Backbone as a ProteinNet text record, in pm:
[ID]
protein_1_A
[PRIMARY]
MRVPEPIAVLGLTKCYKIAMPAIGITGGISTGKTTFCECLRKLCPDANFFNADKSARDLVDLDPQVKEELQHEFGPETYFPGGALDRERLRAIIFHDAAKKSALEKILHPRIRRQWSAEAEKHRHTPEFFFADIPLLYETGGEALCDHVVVVACSREIQVARLLTRGRIDRAIAGQMIDSQMPLTEKIKRADHVIWNNGDRSVLAEQAAALMQLLRA
[TERTIARY]
-1747.7	-1786.7	-1669.3	-1638.3	-1527.2	-1562.1	-1469.5	-1492.5	-1445.4	-1536.2	-1496.2	-1444.8	-1363.9	-1324.9	-1446.7	-1472.5	-1595.3	-1617.1	-1521.4	-1544.1	-1536.5	-1453	-1442.4	-1575.8	-1649.5	-1779.7	-1869.2	-1869.6	-1954.2	-1913.4	-1783.1	-1734.6	-1783	-1825.4	-1870.1	-2020.8	-2090.1	-2235.1	-2290.3	-2419.9	-2487.5	-2512	-2515.6	-2545	-2644	-2756.8	-2860.1	-2884.1	-2918.8	-2957.4	-3109.5	-3164.9	-3308.1	-3332.8	-3452.9	-3483.8	-3457.2	-3554.6	-3535.3	-3568.7	-3468.9	-3493.7	-3544.2	-3616.2	-3651.1	-3543.6	-3479.8	-3364.4	-3397.6	-3395.4	-3420.3	-3291.6	-3295.6	-3182.3	-3219.8	-3140.9	-3171.4	-3041.8	-3053.8	-2937.9	-2983.6	-2898.7	-2934.3	-2949.8	-2994.2	-3007.1	-2870	-2861.1	-2738.3	-2623	-2655.1	-2546.9	-2516.9	-2606.1	-2577.5	-2662.7	-2782.5	-2869.7	-2906.6	-2943.3	-2985.7	-2871.4	-2752.6	-2636.9	-2602.6	-2614.3	-2587.8	-2687.5	-2814	-2915	-2885.4	-2831.8	-2792.7	-2682.7	-2589.4	-2483.6	-2543.3	-2641.1	-2705.8	-2781.6	-2844.8	-2919.1	-2827	-2705.3	-2611.5	-2570.5	-2557.3	-2519.1	-2635.2	-2756.6	-2875.7	-2985.1	-2966.7	-3064.6	-3204.9	-3215.9	-3347.3	-3410.8	-3339.7	-3394	-3508.5	-3591.2	-3703.1	-3668.3	-3696.7	-3662.9	-3787.8	-3794.7	-3900.4	-3832.5	-3878.6	-3820.5	-3928	-3911.7	-4013.4	-4029.4	-3920.8	-3931	-4015	-3995.2	-4075.4	-4221.5	-4244.3	-4381.8	-4449	-4375.7	-4431	-4462.7	-4372.3	-4397.5	-4522.1	-4536.2	-4653.7	-4782.4	-4777	-4896.1	-4941	-4848.2	-4887.5	-4924.1	-4874.8	-4903.3	-5026.1	-5053.6	-5152.3	-5271.7	-5259.7	-5367.2	-5465	-5589.3	-5686.2	-5713.7	-5718.8	-5746.8	-5631.3	-5507.9	-5391.1	-5391.7	-5422.1	-5428.7	-5531.7	-5647.4	-5752.9	-5708.3	-5642.2	-5596.7	-5487.5	-5399.3	-5293.5	-5351.9	-5449.6	-5511.2	-5589.2	-5650.2	-5722.4	-5625.5	-5510.6	-5413.8	-5328.7	-5288.2	-5190.7	-5247.8	-5375.1	-5437.3	-5446.2	-5544.2	-5563.2	-5442.9	-5363.8	-5246.7	-5132.3	-5155.6	-5055.1	-5027.4	-5128.4	-5112.6	-5128.5	-5049.5	-5061.1	-5192	-5240.3	-5365.6	-5366.7	-5251	-5244.9	-5248.3	-5243.2	-5252.1	-5120.6	-5009	-4878.5	-4858.1	-4793.5	-4766.1	-4660.3	-4685.6	-4586	-4490.1	-4391.3	-4301.6	-4218.8	-4173.9	-4092.8	-4173.6	-4298.8	-4383.9	-4406.8	-4439.9	-4465.4	-4339.5	-4224.7	-4098.1	-4067.8	-4093.4	-4066.9	-4157.4	-4282.2	-4376.9	-4333.6	-4304.6	-4274	-4136.3	-4049.3	-3916.4	-3923.9	-4018.9	-4028.8	-4140.4	-4220.2	-4334.9	-4340.5	-4300.4	-4294.5	-4432.9	-4536	-4671.5	-4717	-4684.2	-4720	-4640.4	-4515.4	-4435.1	-4497.6	-4542.2	-4607.1	-4736.5	-4810.4	-4935.7	-4908.7	-4804.4	-4768.1	-4730.5	-4654	-4612.1	-4732.2	-4832.7	-4951.3	-5031.8	-5022.4	-5091	-5018.1	-4886.3	-4808.4	-4755.5	-4702.1	-4628.4	-4710.9	-4835.1	-4912	-4935.3	-4957	-4978.6	-4851.3	-4739	-4611.3	-4579	-4602.3	-4574.2	-4658.5	-4786.8	-4872.6	-4819.9	-4774.4	-4724.7	-4602.2	-4502.1	-4377.7	-4384.5	-4468.8	-4482	-4552.2	-4649.3	-4715.6	-4617.8	-4532.6	-4431.8	-4332	-4289.4	-4193.8	-4251.8	-4377.7	-4440.2	-4455.9	-4493.3	-4510.1	-4379.3	-4270.6	-4143.1	-4068.7	-4117.9	-4058.6	-4077.5	-4175.4	-4207.5	-4157.2	-4061.7	-4001.5	-3851.7	-3782.9	-3638.9	-3549.8	-3608.2	-3528.3	-3524.1	-3416.6	-3405.2	-3503.4	-3542.5	-3625.5	-3553.7	-3529.9	-3463.6	-3562	-3574.4	-3662.7	-3580.2	-3574.5	-3502.8	-3597.8	-3583.3	-3675.4	-3595.7	-3589.8	-3512.1	-3550.4	-3680	-3726.2	-3763.8	-3683.8	-3714.4	-3727.2	-3626.1	-3629.7	-3735.5	-3749.6	-3844.4	-3988.6	-4017	-4152.8	-4169.1	-4066.7	-4074.8	-4067.9	-4021.4	-4019	-3916.7	-3821.8	-3720.1	-3782.6	-3900.3	-3967.4	-4011.4	-4021.5	-4064.8	-3947.2	-3824.9	-3705.4	-3630.5	-3568.2	-3480.2	-3340.4	-3300.2	-3173	-3197.7	-3122.9	-3124.7	-2982.6	-2970.2	-2842.1	-2847.6	-2753.3	-2744.1	-2628.8	-2659.3	-2557.2	-2521	-2395.1	-2352.2	-2228.8	-2202.7	-2081	-2052.5	-1940.4	-1908.7	-2001.8	-2018.9	-2105.6	-2053	-1921.4	-1862.8	-1901.3	-1892.5	-1930	-2080.1	-2157.5	-2302.8	-2342.5	-2281.8	-2310.5	-2268.6	-2149.4	-2099.8	-2193.5	-2243.7	-2336.2	-2467.7	-2514.6	-2638.9	-2624.2	-2509.5	-2487.5	-2486.8	-2448.6	-2447.7	-2585.9	-2679	-2811.9	-2907.5	-2891.5	-2988.9	-2936.9	-3024.4	-2985.9	-3005.1	-2917.5	-2921.9	-2783	-2777.9	-2647.5	-2609.3	-2490.1	-2437.7	-2522.9	-2575.1	-2656.2	-2784.4	-2849.5	-2972.2	-2941.4	-2828.8	-2788.9	-2772.2	-2708	-2689.9	-2821.9	-2916.5	-3047.9	-3124	-3110.2	-3177	-3123.5	-2992.8	-2931.9	-2976.2	-2975.6	-3009.2	-3156.5	-3242.3	-3385.5	-3414.1	-3314.8	-3333.1	-3277.3	-3314.6	-3254.2	-3103.2	-3023.3	-2877.8	-2825.3	-2733.5	-2676.5	-2606.1	-2547.7	-2481.2	-2578.8	-2702.5	-2804.3	-2843.9	-2856.3	-2891.6	-2780.8	-2656.4	-2543.1	-2545.6	-2575.8	-2580.5	-2685.8	-2794.8	-2906.9	-2899.5	-2804.9	-2798.1	-2743.9	-2783.9	-2721.7	-2595.7	-2598.6	-2484.9	-2466.7	-2344.3	-2315	-2228.8	-2270.3	-2194.3	-2139.3	-2007.8	-1946.2	-1915.2	-1978.6	-1975.8	-1904.7	-1780.1	-1700	-1618.5	-1609.2	-1524.6	-1604.4	-1544.8	-1612.8	-1701.4	-1765.3	-1862.6	-1798.9	-1673.1	-1609.3	-1598.4	-1574.1	-1567.7	-1706.2	-1807.2	-1944.5	-1980.7	-1938.3	-1967.1	-1899	-1777.8	-1707.5	-1783.9	-1838.5	-1913.9	-2045.9	-2106.9	-2230.1	-2201.1	-2089.2	-2053	-2025.6	-1959.4	-1932.1	-2061.9	-2154.5	-2284.5	-2358	-2361.4	-2432.6	-2368.6	-2237.2	-2170	-2215.8	-2231	-2279.3	-2424.2	-2507.8	-2649.1	-2673.7	-2585.5	-2601.3	-2537.8	-2463.8	-2393.4	-2491.6
3857.6	3758.1	3726.6	3598.9	3560.2	3588.4	3649	3681.1	3564.6	3495.4	3382.2	3424.9	3340.7	3364.2	3342.3	3433.3	3424.6	3290.2	3246.3	3123.6	3002.9	3012.8	2902.2	2877.4	2986.9	2970.5	2886.5	2916.9	2842.7	2696.2	2671.6	2535.5	2449.2	2511.6	2435.7	2415.3	2470.3	2467.3	2335.8	2317.5	2198.8	2210.9	2101.1	2101.1	1988.7	2025.7	1927.9	1913.5	1794.8	1773.5	1772.1	1884	1893.9	1957.7	1947.1	1991.8	2140.7	2222.4	2366.4	2425.3	2454	2494.7	2637.9	2660.3	2796.4	2840.3	2951.9	2996.5	3129.8	3131.5	3254.1	3331.2	3461	3550.1	3643.4	3642.2	3729	3780	3851.8	3911.9	4023.5	4122.1	4236	4360.8	4467.4	4593.5	4640.5	4676.3	4728.8	4628.6	4499.4	4401.7	4371.4	4412.2	4395.9	4294	4266.4	4166.3	4204.4	4331	4375.2	4367.1	4409.1	4402.4	4258.9	4169.6	4028.8	3973.2	4011.1	3965.5	4019.2	4140.1	4194	4109.7	4062.3	3973.4	3842.7	3790.1	3666	3685.5	3800.6	3828.7	3824.2	3874.7	3872.4	3729.9	3647.1	3507.4	3421.9	3457.2	3377.9	3468.5	3515.2	3609	3551	3418.2	3355.3	3320.3	3345.1	3312.2	3406.1	3361.3	3442.5	3497.7	3625.9	3692.9	3755.1	3744.3	3812.6	3902.9	4028	4123.8	4168.3	4131.3	4161.3	4311	4386.4	4530.9	4594.8	4550.6	4604.2	4565.7	4441.7	4397.6	4485.1	4517.8	4603.6	4742.5	4796.8	4928.9	4926.8	4821.7	4811.4	4800.7	4726.1	4709.4	4842	4916.9	5042.4	5150.8	5138.9	5241.7	5209.2	5079.4	5042.2	4963.4	4898.5	4812.9	4894.3	4913.9	4995.9	4944	4813.3	4758	4784.7	4772.2	4801.6	4949.2	5035.7	5179.5	5206.5	5143	5162	5113.8	4998.3	4944.3	5031.1	5084.5	5171.7	5301.5	5357.5	5481	5456.2	5340	5305.8	5289.8	5228	5200.3	5321.1	5399.2	5506.9	5646.9	5655.3	5785.8	5825.2	5910	5951	6025.4	6088.9	6163.1	6071	5939.1	5844	5866	5914.7	5944.2	6094.7	6146.9	6286.4	6305.5	6430.5	6455.8	6396.8	6392.6	6337.6	6186.5	6120.8	5975.8	5904.5	5977.5	5914.6	5888.4	5778.6	5743.4	5836.3	5882.6	5961.2	5862.6	5820.4	5714.3	5757.6	5881.3	5927.9	5926.5	5968.8	5968.2	5824.6	5734.8	5597	5531.7	5560	5503.3	5550.6	5679.3	5733.8	5669.5	5644	5584.1	5444.1	5360	5220.3	5204.9	5302.8	5295.4	5316.7	5398.8	5432.5	5357.7	5279.6	5213	5068.4	4976	4834.5	4780.2	4827.5	4779.1	4821.7	4944.4	4992.7	4919.9	4889	4812	4675.1	4613.4	4483.3	4493.4	4602.3	4621.6	4633.6	4707	4720.7	4585.3	4508.3	4376.4	4284.5	4294.1	4209.6	4246.1	4371.5	4415.1	4366.4	4377.6	4352.3	4209.8	4153.8	4027.6	3909.7	3889.7	3777.6	3792.1	3912.6	3935.2	3907.4	3956.3	3932.9	3784.4	3716.1	3573.1	3495.9	3532.2	3465	3486.2	3606.9	3636.9	3553.2	3555.8	3490.6	3339.4	3288.2	3142.9	3087.8	3164	3122.5	3124.7	3227.4	3234.6	3120	3090	2981.4	2849	2822.1	2697.4	2689	2800.1	2801.3	2771.6	2830.5	2817.1	2688	2611.6	2479.9	2388	2418.9	2333.9	2393.4	2484.9	2543.9	2511	2531.6	2500.5	2611.6	2716.1	2828.1	2831	2887.3	2908.3	3015.8	3007	3110.1	3163	3294.6	3360	3457.4	3449.3	3539.1	3621.8	3752.5	3845.5	3888.1	3826.6	3847.2	3892.3	4021	4067.2	3999.3	3975	3915.7	3768.5	3697.4	3558.2	3473.3	3477	3395.8	3446.6	3578.6	3636.4	3596.6	3568.9	3533.7	3384.1	3305.1	3161.1	3120.3	3210.2	3182.7	3080.2	3049	2950.2	2812.9	2787.7	2659.3	2641.2	2750.4	2744.4	2740.5	2739.5	2745.9	2612.8	2581.7	2465.9	2501	2624.7	2675.9	2816.7	2854.5	2993.2	3048	3164.4	3234	3358.6	3372.5	3493	3578.8	3703.5	3800.8	3880.4	3873	3931.9	4019	4101.6	4183.1	4219.7	4285.2	4327.6	4441.1	4457.3	4564.7	4701.5	4718.2	4846.9	4883.8	4786.2	4809.6	4835.6	4762.3	4778.4	4919.6	4968.1	5104.8	5206.8	5189.7	5284.8	5292.8	5179.8	5180.1	5247.4	5223.2	5287.9	5439.6	5486.7	5630.7	5698.3	5624	5683.1	5681.8	5607.9	5591.7	5705.9	5767.7	5870	5962.7	6052.4	6153.5	6097.2	6006.9	5950.5	5956.4	5952.4	5952.9	5811.3	5795.1	5663.2	5591.3	5666.2	5604.7	5543.9	5618.2	5567.8	5446.6	5451.9	5337.7	5212.8	5229.7	5117.2	5062.4	5151.3	5108.5	5032.1	5075.4	5007.5	4865.3	4850.4	4717.3	4629.8	4686.8	4609.6	4571.2	4639.1	4606.8	4480.4	4431.3	4312.2	4187.8	4070.8	3947.2	3957.2	3917.6	3927.9	3855.5	3920.5	3861.6	3729.5	3720.1	3595.4	3478.3	3503.7	3399.5	3357.4	3454.8	3421.2	3339.7	3375.2	3301.1	3156.2	3133.9	2997.9	2912.9	2975.8	2902	2889.1	2956.7	2960.2	2831.5	2802.5	2696.8	2748.6	2876.1	2938.8	3079.7	3119.8	3254.4	3328.3	3447.9	3536.2	3649.2	3664.1	3766.7	3889.2	4000.4	4119.1	4236.5	4215.3	4325.8	4394.5	4330.3	4383.7	4459.4	4469	4541.4	4446.5	4500.2	4422.9	4303.5	4315.1	4204.5	4080.7	4101.3	3988.8	3926.3	4011	3961.7	3880.5	3928.2	3858	3721.2	3712.7	3584.4	3484.4	3532.8	3444.2	3402.9	3493.9	3459	3346.5	3356	3251.9	3118.8	3123.9	3002	2938	3021.1	2969.1	2900.2	2962.4	2903	2770.7	2762.2	2636.7	2525.9	2559.6	2462.5	2421.8	2520.4	2491.6	2410	2424.7	2350.8	2212.5	2186.4	2057.1	1940.6
4707.5	4609.3	4518.4	4502.6	4416.6	4271.5	4199.5	4059.3	3973.3	3905.3	3824.4	3688.6	3627	3489.2	3400.6	3304.2	3226.2	3157.8	3076.9	3002.5	3095.3	3200	3295.4	3363.6	3391.8	3455.3	3366.5	3235.3	3144.4	3138.2	3151.9	3144.1	3258.3	3367.7	3484.3	3486.8	3386.5	3390.7	3338.7	3361.1	3313.4	3163.1	3094.8	2953.3	2924.1	2866.1	2841.4	2691.3	2649.1	2511.3	2505.9	2461.4	2443.9	2309.9	2260.2	2125	2109.5	2140.3	2133.6	2270.1	2349.1	2488.2	2501.6	2611.1	2653.1	2751.2	2722.5	2800.4	2867.5	2999.5	3074.3	3096.3	3069.7	3092.5	3207.8	3315	3427.7	3488.7	3599.2	3663.7	3755.2	3776.8	3859.1	3773.7	3835.4	3764.6	3715.7	3590	3528.3	3525.6	3520.9	3506.2	3359.9	3269	3126.8	3054.7	3104.3	3043	2899.1	2880.3	2747.7	2647.7	2690	2600.6	2566.5	2664	2637.7	2536.9	2549.1	2453.3	2313.2	2305.6	2174.9	2112.8	2194.9	2145.5	2094.3	2166.7	2124.6	1993.5	1977	1853	1731.5	1746.8	1635.4	1601.3	1702.8	1681.6	1632.4	1674.2	1642.2	1584.6	1462.4	1406.1	1391.6	1389.1	1374.2	1509.1	1618	1750.2	1786	1879.1	1928.1	2065.7	2085.7	2210.5	2272.9	2405.8	2481.5	2582.8	2591.5	2684.9	2783.7	2910.6	3011.2	3034.1	3027.5	3047	2936.9	2812.7	2701.7	2718.4	2762.8	2787	2892.4	2999.2	3104.8	3050	2967.8	2909.1	2820.8	2741.7	2654.2	2735.9	2844.5	2927	2987.3	3046	3113	3012.2	2890.3	2789.1	2704.6	2683.4	2582.1	2634.1	2749.3	2798.9	2883.4	2837.7	2912.4	3053	3068.6	3201.7	3297.2	3248.6	3332.2	3371.8	3278.4	3309.3	3417.9	3406	3505.5	3642.9	3648.1	3776.2	3838.2	3754.5	3806.8	3861.9	3794	3842.8	3971.2	3980.8	4104.6	4221.2	4196.3	4302	4337.3	4237.2	4258.5	4237	4200.1	4181.6	4034.5	4000.3	3859.9	3802.5	3890.8	3844	3802.4	3808.2	3760.6	3612.1	3541.1	3399	3375.1	3282.9	3242.8	3165.5	3152.4	3078.9	2937.8	2874	2738.9	2733.4	2850.2	2854.3	2877.8	2886.1	2908.3	3057.3	3087.8	3226.8	3286.2	3408.1	3481.1	3548.3	3472.9	3520	3641.1	3642.1	3754.7	3884.1	3876.8	3995.8	4044	3952.2	3990.4	4046.9	3984.7	4032.2	4174.4	4201.8	4335	4440	4403.2	4497.8	4536.2	4436.5	4467	4531	4507.4	4568.2	4718.8	4763.8	4905.6	4977.8	4905	4967.2	4918.4	5003.7	4965.3	4931.3	5000.4	4973.8	4834.7	4796.5	4663.5	4555.4	4585.5	4491.1	4467.9	4576.8	4566.3	4486.3	4505.9	4432.3	4281.8	4246.1	4104.8	4045.6	4121.1	4073.2	4052.2	4140	4126	4001.5	3960.3	3838.4	3713.9	3715.2	3593.6	3580	3687.3	3674.2	3623.1	3670	3613.8	3464.2	3419	3275.1	3195.5	3247.2	3179.1	3176.1	3286.3	3292.6	3191.5	3180.1	3082.2	2940.5	2912.5	2778.9	2745.1	2833.5	2794.8	2807.6	2899.3	2909	2784.8	2732.3	2608.4	2492	2486.5	2381.2	2392.8	2514.6	2534.7	2487.5	2522.2	2482.4	2330.6	2270.9	2125.3	2053.2	2101.4	2030.9	2064	2161.7	2185.8	2065.5	1983.6	1868.7	1737.9	1746.4	1627.7	1629.2	1517.5	1512.7	1565.6	1625.4	1674.5	1827.5	1880.2	2024.1	2069.5	2195.8	2257.6	2381.4	2384.7	2497.1	2562	2693.6	2767.5	2865.1	2840.8	2927.9	3039	3157.4	3269.4	3391.4	3421.9	3537.6	3668.5	3690.2	3815.9	3796.3	3720.4	3688.7	3815	3901.8	4023.4	4121.5	4129.1	4224.5	4192.2	4064.5	4023.3	3995.1	4026.5	4004.2	3858.5	3773.2	3630.3	3587.1	3674	3636.3	3610.7	3668	3647.2	3502.2	3428.1	3288.9	3192.5	3245.6	3161.2	3162.3	3049.6	3042.5	3092.1	3071.3	3121.1	3173.9	3276.6	3324.6	3317.3	3254.5	3242	3328.6	3418.9	3501.3	3450.5	3417.5	3377.9	3502.9	3543.3	3670.1	3650.5	3749.5	3751.2	3896.5	3920.7	4056.6	4099	4229	4278.4	4235	4235.7	4196.6	4053.5	3963.6	3823.9	3813.1	3888.5	3887.2	3929.8	4037.5	4084.8	3979.9	3922.9	3823.1	3702.9	3658.3	3544	3579.8	3703.1	3745.5	3748.7	3793.7	3804.9	3668.7	3564.7	3430.8	3366.1	3426	3364.9	3397.4	3511.1	3548.9	3655.4	3699	3797.3	3938.3	3977.1	4111.3	4172.2	4305.2	4369.8	4409.3	4463.3	4494.9	4600.3	4696.2	4801.4	4743.4	4654.3	4590.9	4504.9	4432.9	4349.8	4436	4551.4	4641.9	4692.9	4723.1	4771.3	4662.3	4537.9	4427	4411.2	4424.6	4414.2	4531	4650.6	4770.8	4777.1	4699.9	4700.2	4620.1	4544.8	4463.5	4534.1	4481.7	4530.5	4513.5	4613.9	4602.4	4478	4409.8	4289.6	4320.6	4439.6	4478.5	4481.6	4525.3	4529.2	4388.1	4298.7	4160.3	4094.6	4123.6	4067.4	4114.5	4242.6	4296.5	4226	4185.8	4129.5	3977.8	3915.3	3769.2	3709.2	3586.3	3507.1	3438.9	3398.5	3330	3386	3406.5	3456	3354.9	3321.7	3233.7	3319.3	3320.1	3404.8	3320.3	3354.3	3268.5	3333.4	3374.4	3426.8	3317.5	3200.4	3094.1	2989.7	2870.4	2764	2683.8	2580.5	2504	2433.2	2393	2321.9	2411.4	2541.5	2635.5	2650.8	2652.7	2662.4	2537.8	2421.7	2296.4	2293.8	2347	2352.7	2438.4	2549.6	2637.4	2574.1	2497.9	2426.3	2326.2	2257.1	2160.5	2231.1	2347.5	2423.2	2472.5	2516.3	2561.6	2447.8	2330.3	2217.8	2176.4	2188.1	2156	2250.5	2378.1	2475.9	2446.9	2418	2397.5	2271.4	2175.7	2049.5	2053.1	2159.8	2166.6	2178.7
[MASK]
+++++++++++++++++++++++++++++++++++++++++++++++++++++++++++++++++++++++++++++++++++++++++++++++++++++++++++++++++++++++++++++++++++++++++++++++++++++++++++++++++++++++++++++++++++++++++++++++++++++++++++++++++++++++++

């Protein structure tokens, strides 16, 4: 995959004049989506942000109906006696069983989509930007609800290295986790804006500032 210059990539993107756009932030696992959103928060303290991962955590921890559906699908031992989700057990199941992964997605994704699409619509009528951090944006067809899509990308080598620092996994498992997702090259092709995150946070912050300049134009 050709590595583009960070700011040059932004210079080639589309730029639309719309009131207050809904902007989808996506990418691959460990490409730096969360860090990029933190950079945007500093630049746009009044902007509204939606985080799909946080929404998923809230659903499995707090929604009684979701808990019931997960226990029905994955067994009562999905939750510890105290009521906390056994995340490691659930992660291991869906990693090795595509059907179970699909079942989990059917439980969570429609609920998450309803949440963030409602937020996006609400904030279209406010003077602030709305950013939605959705890892599976393209996989769930969420790009149709966005005015712009930003893909945060990096080289595979950097992606693997970041994954290895996140948990107790080896290089082979890290590679399998990356390969289980839509190819990053495909997401880059479909993006309106690409943020290249092979460098340090200061480079990411520069690209966040360049993106905001484009969006405000």
